[in-house]
C-alpha positions as CSV (number, residue, x, y, z in Angstrom):
1,M,-0.1,-0.3,0.1
2,S,1.3,3.3,-1.2
3,R,1.2,5.8,1.3
4,K,-0.7,8.4,0.2
5,L,-3.2,5.7,-0.3
6,W,-2.0,5.0,3.4
7,I,-2.7,8.3,4.3
8,A,-6.5,9.1,2.8
9,L,-7.4,5.7,4.7
10,M,-6.5,6.5,7.5
11,S,-8.1,9.9,7.5
12,F,-11.5,8.5,5.8
13,V,-11.4,6.3,9.1
14,I,-10.8,9.5,11.4
15,I,-13.2,11.2,9.6
16,Q,-15.6,8.6,10.1
17,A,-15.3,7.3,13.7
18,R,-15.7,11.7,14.5
19,V,-19.0,11.7,12.8
20,I,-20.2,8.3,14.7
21,A,-19.2,9.8,18.1
22,Q,-20.8,13.3,17.0
23,G,-23.7,10.6,15.9
24,S,-24.8,8.9,19.3
25,C,-24.7,12.5,21.0
26,V,-27.6,13.8,18.5
27,Y,-31.3,12.8,19.1
28,D,-34.1,13.0,17.1
29,G,-36.6,15.5,19.0
30,R,-36.9,16.8,22.0
31,M,-35.8,14.7,25.0
32,L,-36.4,15.3,28.2
33,V,-34.8,13.1,31.3
34,Y,-37.0,12.5,34.3
35,N,-38.0,9.9,36.9
36,R,-41.5,8.0,36.8
37,D,-44.2,7.2,39.2
38,D,-42.3,4.4,39.7
39,G,-39.1,5.8,40.5
40,S,-37.3,4.2,36.8
41,L,-35.3,7.4,35.5
42,V,-36.5,7.3,31.6
43,M,-35.8,9.5,29.0
44,R,-38.5,10.2,26.6
45,D,-39.2,13.0,23.2
46,I,-41.5,15.4,24.2
47,D,-43.4,16.0,21.2
48,E,-44.7,12.5,20.8
49,P,-46.6,11.7,23.9
50,N,-47.2,8.1,22.6
51,G,-43.5,7.1,21.4
52,E,-40.5,5.2,22.9
53,I,-39.9,5.6,25.9
54,T,-36.0,4.8,26.8
55,L,-35.3,3.2,30.2
56,I,-31.7,4.7,31.7
57,D,-31.8,3.2,35.3
58,E,-34.6,1.1,37.6
59,Q,-33.6,3.8,40.6
60,G,-31.3,6.2,39.2
61,R,-31.3,9.7,40.7
62,R,-29.6,13.1,40.6
63,A,-29.4,13.1,36.5
64,A,-27.3,15.8,34.4
65,W,-26.4,15.7,31.0
66,S,-22.8,16.3,29.7
67,P,-23.2,19.6,27.5
68,D,-21.7,17.9,24.7
69,G,-24.9,15.8,25.0
70,C,-22.7,12.7,24.4
71,T,-23.3,11.0,28.2
72,L,-25.9,11.4,31.0
73,A,-24.3,11.3,34.7
74,Y,-27.0,9.9,37.4
75,Y,-26.4,8.7,41.0
76,R,-27.9,5.2,42.8
77,E,-27.0,3.1,45.7
78,Q,-24.4,5.4,46.9
79,T,-22.6,5.5,43.8
80,I,-22.0,7.7,40.5
81,H,-22.8,5.8,36.9
82,F,-22.3,7.1,33.4
83,W,-24.7,6.1,30.6
84,S,-24.4,7.2,27.1
85,R,-25.8,5.0,23.6
86,E,-22.5,2.8,23.2
87,R,-21.8,1.9,26.9
88,E,-23.2,2.3,30.8
89,T,-20.0,2.7,33.1
90,A,-19.5,4.0,37.0
91,L,-17.2,5.5,39.0
92,E,-15.5,3.9,41.4
93,G,-15.5,4.6,44.8
94,V,-18.7,5.2,47.4
95,Y,-20.4,8.6,47.5
96,P,-22.8,8.1,50.6
97,D,-25.6,11.2,50.2
98,L,-25.0,12.9,47.0
99,N,-27.4,16.3,46.5
100,M,-25.8,17.3,42.9
101,I,-23.6,16.7,40.2
102,D,-22.6,19.0,38.1
103,W,-20.4,19.1,34.6
104,S,-17.1,21.1,33.0
105,P,-18.1,23.2,30.8
106,D,-16.0,20.9,28.2
107,S,-17.5,17.6,29.5
108,S,-14.5,15.9,30.6
109,S,-15.1,15.7,33.8
110,I,-18.1,16.7,36.3
111,T,-17.7,17.9,40.2
112,F,-20.4,16.7,42.8
113,D,-20.7,16.6,46.3
114,A,-20.6,14.0,49.2
115,Y,-20.4,13.2,52.7
116,A,-17.2,12.0,53.6
117,G,-15.9,11.9,57.8
118,G,-19.6,13.7,58.6
119,L,-19.2,16.2,56.7
120,S,-20.5,16.9,53.3
121,H,-17.5,17.8,50.5
122,I,-16.7,19.0,47.1
123,F,-15.3,16.7,44.7
124,I,-13.7,16.3,40.7
125,A,-13.6,13.4,39.1
126,N,-12.2,13.0,35.6
127,V,-14.7,10.8,33.5
128,T,-11.9,9.6,31.2
129,N,-9.6,8.2,33.9
130,G,-11.8,7.9,36.4
131,T,-9.6,10.0,38.8
132,V,-11.2,11.3,41.7
133,R,-9.9,14.9,43.8
134,Q,-11.5,16.4,47.2
135,L,-11.5,20.2,47.4
136,T,-12.1,20.5,50.5
137,A,-11.1,19.9,53.9
138,Y,-11.9,20.5,57.9
139,G,-10.0,20.1,60.2
140,A,-8.7,20.8,63.4
141,D,-8.1,24.3,61.5
142,P,-11.4,25.9,62.7
143,N,-11.4,28.5,59.4
144,P,-9.9,26.1,56.9
145,P,-8.8,27.4,53.3
146,N,-11.8,25.3,51.5
147,P,-14.6,24.4,54.0
148,P,-16.9,22.1,53.7
149,G,-20.3,22.0,51.5
150,S,-22.7,21.1,49.1
151,S,-24.0,22.5,45.7
152,P,-21.5,23.1,43.2
153,Q,-21.9,25.1,40.2
154,W,-19.1,24.9,37.4
155,S,-18.3,28.5,36.1
156,P,-18.8,28.2,32.5
157,N,-15.5,28.8,31.3
158,G,-14.5,25.7,33.8
159,D,-12.2,27.9,35.4
160,Q,-14.4,28.5,39.2
161,I,-16.6,25.9,40.7
162,A,-19.4,27.8,43.6
163,Y,-20.8,26.2,46.1
164,V,-22.4,26.7,49.6
165,G,-19.9,26.1,52.4
166,I,-21.8,24.3,55.8
167,T,-22.1,27.4,57.2
168,N,-24.5,29.0,54.6
169,V,-21.2,30.8,52.9
170,V,-21.0,31.2,49.6
171,Y,-17.4,30.2,48.3
172,V,-15.5,30.0,44.7
173,I,-13.4,28.0,44.3
174,D,-10.2,27.4,41.8
175,A,-11.0,24.6,39.7
176,V,-7.2,23.6,39.2
177,L,-5.6,25.3,41.9
178,G,-8.5,24.4,44.8
179,T,-8.2,27.7,46.2
180,A,-11.4,29.7,48.0
181,H,-12.3,32.5,48.1
182,E,-15.9,33.9,50.2
183,V,-18.4,35.4,48.1
184,A,-21.1,35.7,50.6
185,S,-22.5,34.8,54.0
186,A,-26.4,33.4,55.4
187,V,-27.0,32.2,52.4
188,S,-28.3,29.1,50.6
189,G,-27.7,27.8,47.0
190,V,-25.9,29.8,44.1
191,S,-26.0,29.6,40.2
192,W,-24.0,31.5,38.0
193,S,-25.2,33.4,34.8
194,P,-24.0,32.4,31.1
195,D,-22.2,34.5,30.4
196,G,-20.4,33.6,34.0
197,R,-20.1,36.9,34.9
198,Y,-22.6,37.1,38.1
199,L,-23.4,34.7,40.3
200,T,-26.6,34.4,42.2
201,Y,-28.3,33.5,45.8
202,I,-30.5,33.7,48.6
203,D,-30.1,35.9,51.2
204,H,-31.9,34.8,54.5
205,A,-30.3,36.5,57.1
206,D,-33.6,38.6,57.2
207,L,-36.3,38.4,54.7
208,Y,-35.4,35.9,51.8
209,T,-32.9,37.9,49.2
210,L,-32.4,37.3,45.8
211,K,-28.9,39.1,44.9
212,R,-26.7,39.0,42.5
213,W,-23.4,39.3,42.4
214,D,-20.7,40.6,40.1
215,I,-17.8,39.0,39.7
216,E,-16.3,42.1,37.8
217,T,-17.0,44.6,40.2
218,G,-17.2,42.3,43.6
219,T,-20.6,44.4,44.1
220,A,-24.0,42.7,44.9
221,E,-27.2,43.5,43.8
222,T,-30.9,42.4,45.2
223,L,-33.4,41.5,42.6
224,F,-36.2,40.1,44.5
225,T,-37.1,40.0,47.8
226,S,-39.7,37.9,50.0
227,E,-41.2,37.3,53.3
228,D,-41.4,33.5,51.9
229,A,-39.1,31.0,51.5
230,I,-37.7,31.1,47.8
231,S,-35.5,29.2,45.8
232,V,-32.1,29.5,44.0
233,P,-32.9,30.8,40.6
234,E,-32.1,29.2,37.1
235,W,-30.8,31.7,34.4
236,S,-32.6,31.2,30.7
237,A,-29.6,30.4,28.4
238,D,-29.6,33.7,27.1
239,G,-29.6,35.5,30.3
240,S,-32.2,37.6,29.9
241,R,-34.3,35.8,32.5
242,L,-34.0,33.9,36.0
243,M,-36.6,31.4,37.0
244,F,-37.2,30.5,40.9
245,E,-39.9,29.2,43.6
246,Q,-41.6,30.7,45.8
247,Y,-43.0,28.4,48.9
248,M,-46.7,30.8,49.4
249,P,-48.0,29.5,53.4
250,D,-51.0,27.1,53.3
251,P,-53.8,26.7,55.4
252,Y,-54.3,23.3,54.5
253,F,-50.9,21.8,53.2
254,G,-49.4,23.7,55.1
255,G,-47.6,25.4,51.5
256,V,-47.6,25.1,48.2
257,S,-44.9,26.2,45.6
258,V,-45.2,28.7,42.9
259,I,-42.9,29.3,40.2
260,R,-42.1,32.8,39.0
261,V,-40.1,33.8,35.9
262,M,-38.4,37.4,35.8
263,A,-37.2,39.8,33.6
264,V,-33.0,40.5,34.2
265,D,-33.2,44.3,33.1
266,T,-36.8,45.6,34.6
267,G,-37.5,43.1,37.6
268,A,-40.9,42.0,36.3
269,I,-42.5,39.5,37.1
270,T,-43.6,38.1,33.6
271,R,-44.9,34.6,34.7
272,A,-46.2,32.8,37.7
273,F,-48.1,29.1,37.9
274,G,-47.6,26.5,40.2
275,G,-44.9,23.6,40.3
276,Q,-41.8,22.7,41.1
277,N,-38.0,21.8,40.2
278,A,-38.9,23.6,36.6
279,R,-36.5,23.5,34.0
280,W,-35.7,25.9,30.9
281,S,-35.0,23.9,27.5
282,P,-32.1,24.9,25.8
283,D,-33.7,27.7,23.6
284,G,-35.2,28.6,26.3
285,V,-39.1,28.6,24.9
286,S,-40.5,25.8,27.2
287,I,-40.6,24.9,30.6
288,A,-40.6,21.3,32.1
289,Y,-42.4,21.4,35.7
290,H,-43.2,18.9,38.2
291,L,-46.9,19.5,39.4
292,L,-47.9,18.6,43.4
293,A,-51.8,17.3,43.5
294,Y,-52.0,16.7,47.5
295,T,-54.4,13.8,48.0
296,A,-56.2,12.2,51.0
297,G,-55.2,8.9,52.9
298,E,-51.6,7.3,52.7
299,Q,-50.1,9.0,49.0
300,G,-50.2,12.1,50.1
301,S,-49.2,13.6,47.1
302,Q,-49.2,12.7,43.0
303,C,-46.5,13.9,40.9
304,T,-47.2,14.7,37.4
305,L,-44.6,16.1,34.5
306,V,-45.9,19.1,32.5
307,V,-44.5,21.3,30.0
308,L,-45.3,24.8,29.5
309,E,-44.7,26.1,26.1
310,E,-44.2,30.2,25.1
311,D,-47.9,30.0,23.8
312,Q,-49.1,29.3,27.3
313,T,-50.3,25.8,25.9
314,Q,-49.5,22.9,28.9
315,R,-49.1,19.6,28.4
316,A,-49.1,16.7,31.2
317,L,-46.7,13.7,29.8
318,D,-46.6,11.3,32.5
319,L,-46.7,11.0,36.3
320,C,-43.3,11.0,38.2
321,R,-41.4,11.6,40.9
322,V,-39.5,14.5,41.6
323,W,-35.9,13.4,41.6
324,S,-35.0,14.0,38.2
325,L,-35.9,16.9,35.2
326,V,-33.4,17.5,33.2
327,W,-33.3,18.4,28.9
328,H,-31.2,17.1,26.6
329,P,-28.4,19.8,25.5
330,A,-29.6,19.7,22.1
331,A,-33.8,20.0,22.9
């Protein structure tokens, strides 16, 4: 075989491999991963209500898609699992009481929280080689450089991870060097803006206050204040809107959850409807959420998966559990 022919053949093989790899990450339709009423973790096209439902795991939860759409990470029986069209693998090690999994922007690693030594800590795992690095520690020093915490969120540029310390302090930690600095105290939850310039969090020192912290200036501004508890907001992909839950008191059921959509530039509430765990579709057009209907008897409540479209139409897709709800990145 001549050198030119060999080079041409190898180039064809590489190109074909890339096409196959890219094709394995693409799904026809708008795919949503969620837990059904029986606890199973499944995937379906929301525009095909009677179409095929793909079973991912019998009891998986805390699901999170990689940004490239190739791999789904989820949690079951104290183990982190990875699912794709080609294979299913698991991260070595036992990680009790995991609360959140978040992917690096380049889809090479995940960050997650899990209990170790009686406290919740932040970890990074390389998905390719399986190496795990613990970013937080706790020892004799009452103020360790990287205090234990939970709810890690990778910055859009991949350089930093924000999380909430066990003393309700927001920290931003360098993903490479592992050094952290404090952003705000008396908070619950944290989320990044799509451009990585802002961190949003809930300040509950007095009332429940949604604040936006500017990475460049180091200053915070108030976006929304409530006497009732509110959740950490989720940003729309274009950064123009925030979506969060407000937990309203109810004399019969103890409280109901109202999902609110707010315009960032004006602070105006543009939508409000009952539900929980709302998630933007990647294009910012649709919202998937859990609707809980309280019933008498031992069952207590029934969860329905609902999709709200831009024209305000709503579709009930399936009975569900509130363990997972995540759009495929290409939805």
